[in-house]
N, C-alpha and C positions, 0 to 999 in steps of 0.2 A: 392449977393450970392443967393438970393431967386430964380433967374432965371437959375441958373446952372443946377439943375435937369431937367428942361424943355428942355434946350439946349442939354443935353446928351441924353434925350429921343428922341428928334427929329433926332439927328445923328444916334442913334441906329435904329430908324424906317426907316430912309433913307437907311441904310445899309441892313436891312432885306428885304426891298422892291426892291432893285436894284441888290445887289451883287450876289445872287444866279443865277439870270437870266443872268447877264453879263458873269459869269463864264461858264454857260451852253451854251450860244450863242457863246462864243469865241471857246470853244472846238468843238462845232458842225461845225463851219466854217472851223476849222483846219482839221477836219477829212473828211468832205464832200466837202470842197472847196466852194468858193463864188458862189452864184446863182443870177440871175438878180433881183429877188424879194427882195433881201437884200441889194441892192445897195443904196437905199434911207435911209438916216440916221433916219428919223422919223419912218419908218417901222422897222428898226433894234431895235430902242429903245422900240417900242411897243412890239416886240417879246420878248425882254429881260424882260420887265415888266410882261407880261403874264406868262412867264416861272417862274419868281420869285413868283408871286401870287400862281401858282399851287404848287410849291415846299414848300412855306410857309404854305399853307393850309394842305399839307401832313404832314409837321413837327408838326403842332398843333394837327392834328388828331391822329398821332401816339405817340407823346411824348411831348404834350403841357405842362402838369404839371411839368414834369422833367426839361424841358428847363427853365421854370419860376423859379423853385427852384435853378437851377444852377446860373442864372443871379442875382436873388435877394439875394442869400446867405442864410445860415441856420439861421432861426429865425430873419431875418432882415425885417424891415418895409419898406425900400426903396431899390433902386437898388445898394446895397452895395456888391453884390457878385462879381462885377467887380474888387473890391479892395481886398476883403477877400479871394477869391479863383481864382486868375488870371489864374492859369494853367488849371483849369477845364473849365473856360470860354473860354480860348484860344483853348483848345481841341474841345469844342463844336462848336466854330466858324469855326475851320478847317474842321470839319466833315460836318456842315450844309452849309457852304458857298463855300467850295472847293470840298471835296471828293464826296459828294452826287451829286452835279450838274455835275461833271465830269463823274461819273459813269452813270448818267442818259443820258448824251450826247453820251457816248460810246455805251450804250445799245440800244438807239434809232437808232443810225447810223447803228449798226450791224443788227438790226431788219429790217430796210429799205432795206439794201443791200441783206439780205437773202430772203425777200419776194418780191423783185422787179420783175415784169413781164418783160421779154425781149421785148415784143411787146408794152409796155407802154412807157410813157415819161421818159427819163433819166435826172438826175439832172446835167449832164455835161452842162454848160451854153451855149456853142456854138459848131458848127460843127468843128471849127478850133481847139478848145481844145480837142474834141473827136479824131480828126485826129492825133494830135501829142502826146497826153497823153500816156505814156508808150510805145512810138514808139521806136523800135530799129534802128540800123544803116541802112540807105537806101539812094537811090538816090532820089532827088527831082527836078522836072522840073516845070516851071511856065511860062505860056503865059501872057505876059504883055498886057496892054490895046492897045498898038500900034501894036500888032501882033507878036512882037519879043519874042523869047524863051530865058529864062535864067535857069540855073540849077546848081546843085552841089551835094556834098556829105554831108549828114546829119549824123554825127557821134557823138562820145562821147564829142567832144568839140563844138558841135553845140547847138543852143538854140532856142526855140520857146516860145514866150510870151503867157501868159494865161489871161483869163478874170479876172478882168475888164480892164487890160492894152490893148492898141492898138495892133492889130494883126500884128506881125512881126516875121520874122524868120532869124536866122543867120546860114549860112552854112559854115562849116569850110574850104571848098575849092570850088572854082568856076570851071565849066567846059565849054569848047567851045561847042556851040550847032549848029546843022544844022537848016536850015529853017523849016524842018518838025518836029522839036522837038526832034530829036535823039541826043544822046551824041557823041561827037567826041573824046575829050581827056581833061585831066585836064590842066587848064591854068598854064603854068610855073610860079612859084613864087607866086601863089595865096595862101593867108592865110585867106581867108574868103569872104563871100558874104552876104550882108544884103539886105533884100527885105521887103517892107511894103505891106500887103495884099490889101490895098486900091488901089494899082497900078497894081493888077493882076486880070485876068479874070479866069484863070484855074490853079489849083494846083494839081499835081499828085505825088504820092509816088511810087517808083519802087524798087523792090528787087535788090540786087547787080548784079545778073546775067541777068537782063532784060533792061539794060540801052540803048541798041541799038534799042529797039522797036520804031517804028514811033508813034508820038503822034497823037491823033485824031484831025481832022481839025475843 
């Protein structure tokens, strides 16, 4: 029984040191998308720990005594606030471990987007993602490594993978191509074309009215 408070304290300390940063990091990745620098697990953990330490320091500076009173409970000598006032503790945990980290992630992402210089580095991880992100319907033609051209229609039922997945594209219909890279006609019965970027030398997106243009040699 004598070890129980120590165990609870260790669990609480672990939550305080990890959870705010994990929440912050998760929301940041969802809003911004993955970047190459966060692919390594050790770096992601380090970022989460740093975010937690910064948030915890802010909590203590702004409302340290109040947080301690809520957790310890009124007039309690030990950490009995968890039992005596669970609703207050739950509300404090929701605010400190979820709402504030989420708000900080949203605000930081908004600030970065607002102050981003168009001539500077963009956080889109690859040119492939940049090319297909928010891309509307269009024709796509690709020159394979053996010199052959393939192409088709990239529409609402098409799909291009995003980082960190391998670069691939699914076109909802395949087209017959001339040797110069121009489109001839849709292949009868085609219900899709899948291409891996590793097999391609050139990828070009064309608006619907320019499919007859000759591709560069």
